C-alpha positions in Angstrom: 16.8 -4.0 -0.2 14.3 -1.2 -0.5 17.0 1.4 0.0 18.8 -0.1 -3.0 15.9 -0.2 -5.4 14.4 3.2 -4.4 15.9 5.3 -7.2 14.3 3.1 -9.9 11.2 2.0 -7.9 8.7 4.2 -9.7 9.8 3.3 -13.2 9.5 -0.4 -12.4 6.1 0.0 -10.9 4.7 1.8 -13.9 6.0 -0.8 -16.3 4.9 -3.8 -14.3 1.3 -2.5 -13.8 1.0 -1.0 -17.3 0.8 2.4 -15.6 -2.4 1.4 -13.8 -1.1 1.6 -10.2 -1.8 5.3 -10.0 -5.3 4.9 -11.3 -6.0 2.3 -8.5 -4.6 4.7 -5.9 -6.8 7.6 -7.1 -9.9 5.4 -7.2 -9.3 4.3 -3.6 -8.7 7.9 -2.4 -12.1 8.8 -3.9 -13.8 5.9 -2.2 -12.4 7.0 1.1 -13.8 10.5 0.5 -10.4 12.1 1.4 -10.6 15.8 0.9 -9.3 19.3 1.9 -7.7 19.6 5.3 -8.0 15.9 6.3 -4.9 14.3 7.9 -3.9 11.1 6.1 -1.3 8.6 7.1 0.4 7.0 4.1 1.8 3.9 5.7 4.9 2.3 4.0 4.7 5.2 1.7 7.7 4.3 -0.5 8.4 7.1 -2.9 5.2 8.9 -2.0 2.6 8.0 -4.7 -0.4 7.9 -2.3 0.8 11.1 -0.5 1.0 12.9 -3.8 -2.6 11.9 -4.8 -3.8 13.1 -1.3 -2.1 16.4 -1.8 -3.9 16.8 -5.1 -7.2 16.9 -3.3 -5.8 19.3 -0.7 -5.5 16.7 2.1 -2.6 16.8 4.5 -0.7 13.5 4.2 2.2 12.3 6.2 4.3 9.5 4.6 5.9 7.0 6.9 8.3 4.3 5.8 11.0 2.0 7.4 13.3 2.6 4.4 15.3 5.8 4.5 16.2 5.4 0.8 12.5 5.4 -0.2 11.9 8.5 2.0 14.9 10.3 0.4 13.4 9.7 -3.1 10.0 10.8 -1.8 11.5 14.0 -0.4 13.2 14.7 -3.8 9.8 14.4 -5.5 8.1 16.6 -3.0 10.5 18.6 -0.8 7.6 20.3 1.0 6.0 17.0 1.9 5.9 15.5 5.4 8.1 12.3 5.6 8.7 10.2 8.7 10.9 7.1 9.2 9.3 4.6 11.5 8.2 1.0 12.2 4.6 0.0 11.4 4.5 -2.1 14.5 5.3 0.9 16.7 4.0 3.9 15.0 5.6 7.1 16.4 2.1 8.7 16.3 -0.4 9.7 19.0 -3.8 7.9 19.3 -6.7 9.2 17.1 -4.4 11.5 15.1 -5.7 10.8 11.5 -8.9 11.1 9.5 -7.7 8.4 7.1 -4.9 6.0 6.4 -3.8 4.4 3.2 -1.2 1.8 2.3 -0.1 0.5 -1.1 1.3 -2.9 -1.8 2.9 -3.2 1.7 0.9 -5.9 3.4 3.0 -8.7 1.9 6.1 -7.1 3.4 4.8 -7.6 7.0 5.3 -11.1 8.4 2.7 -10.2 11.1 -0.2 -8.3 9.6 -2.6 -8.2 12.5 -0.4 -6.0 14.8 0.0 -3.5 11.9 -3.8 -3.3 11.5 -4.1 -2.7 15.3 -1.6 0.1 15.1 -3.6 1.7 12.2 -6.8 1.5 14.2 -5.0 3.1 17.2 -3.9 6.2 15.2 -7.2 6.7 13.3 -10.0 8.7 14.8 -13.3 6.9 15.4 -15.0 6.9 12.0 -11.6 7.2 10.3 -11.2 5.4 7.0 -8.6 2.9 5.9 -7.6 2.0 2.4 -5.4 -0.9 1.4 -4.1 -1.9 -2.0 -2.4 -5.2 -2.6 -1.9 -8.0 -5.1 -4.4 -10.8 -5.1 -5.0 -14.3 -6.6 -7.6 -14.2 -9.4 -10.7 -16.4 -8.8 -11.0 -17.4 -12.5 -8.8 -20.4 -13.3 -7.6 -19.2 -16.7 -6.9 -15.7 -15.4 -5.2 -17.1 -12.4 -2.9 -19.2 -14.6 -1.9 -16.3 -16.8 -1.4 -14.1 -13.8 0.8 -16.7 -12.1 3.0 -16.9 -15.2 3.3 -13.1 -15.3 3.8 -12.5 -11.6 6.1 -15.4 -10.9 8.1 -15.4 -14.1 7.9 -12.1 -16.0 7.8 -9.6 -13.2 11.1 -10.7 -11.5 12.8 -10.6 -14.9 11.4 -7.2 -15.9 12.0 -5.8 -12.5 15.6 -7.0 -12.5 16.2 -5.7 -15.9 14.7 -2.2 -15.4 15.6 -1.9 -11.7 19.1 -3.4 -12.2 18.8 -5.4 -9.0 18.1 -9.0 -8.1 15.8 -7.9 -5.3 12.7 -8.3 -7.6 13.1 -12.0 -7.4 11.7 -11.6 -3.9 8.3 -10.3 -5.2 6.6 -13.7 -5.9 7.8 -15.1 -2.6 6.5 -12.1 -0.6 2.9 -12.9 -1.5 3.1 -16.0 0.8 2.5 -13.7 3.8 -0.9 -12.5 2.4 -3.9 -14.0 4.3 -7.0 -15.2 2.6 -9.9 -12.8 2.2 -11.8 -14.3 5.1 -8.7 -14.2 7.3 -8.0 -10.5 6.4 -11.6 -9.6 7.2 -11.3 -11.3 10.5 -8.0 -9.4 11.3 -9.6 -6.1 10.4 -12.7 -6.7 12.5 -10.6 -7.8 15.5 -8.5 -4.6 15.1 -11.6 -2.5 15.3 -12.7 -1.9 11.7 -16.2 -2.2 10.2 -17.9 -1.7 6.8 -15.1 -3.7 5.1 -15.4 -3.6 1.3 -13.3 -5.1 -1.4 -13.0 -4.4 -5.1 -10.9 -6.5 -7.5 -9.4 -4.5 -10.4 -7.2 -6.1 -13.1 -9.4 -9.2 -13.3 -8.9 -10.0 -9.7 -5.1 -9.7 -9.7 -5.4 -6.6 -7.4 -7.4 -6.2 -4.2 -8.6 -2.7 -3.2 -10.0 -2.7 0.4 -11.8 0.0 2.3 -12.8 -0.1 6.0 -14.0 2.3 8.7 -12.6 2.6 12.2 -15.4 1.7 14.6 
């Protein structure tokens, strides 16, 4: 599915988030203090948005994704980038290899999230930083109702129209895999993370999480 939608993936993301998705990524990279020379794993990198932002601050990102189609688009955008195909449950990476790791809108695509967090902890150095971006459920009732209408009804239609693929009908259903905030914090702690912080842009429709490898 991701191979099919890769050529139009960026355009759909920009439209669906009103071009705010890049701003959320840049803000998270700043919070993680990612800078020159630091090795960064961009997990489930897609077409390489996070990797590009990390290169802008002279970091050294490696983008990893399960979808070869996404990696091909990423390589077209940045031919000199480092792109790796792999499974998030069995990262082809040595222990304590990275200063930081980021992942954008990928948690909902993992049926089992805890093992992915454990793998991320394994490849991060002690003190390494983790940043996660994902959709969320707004706490305010009125905002939640509006968001539900947009995410469950409008997004699949807009995605299908611009992306020319029925795959975007899957988006609302994918959120069922997302754990509650308390459950995600528990998973992060059990994986070996501390200093877990959450911000909620877009009126709580997005969650931006940072943590530190103990």
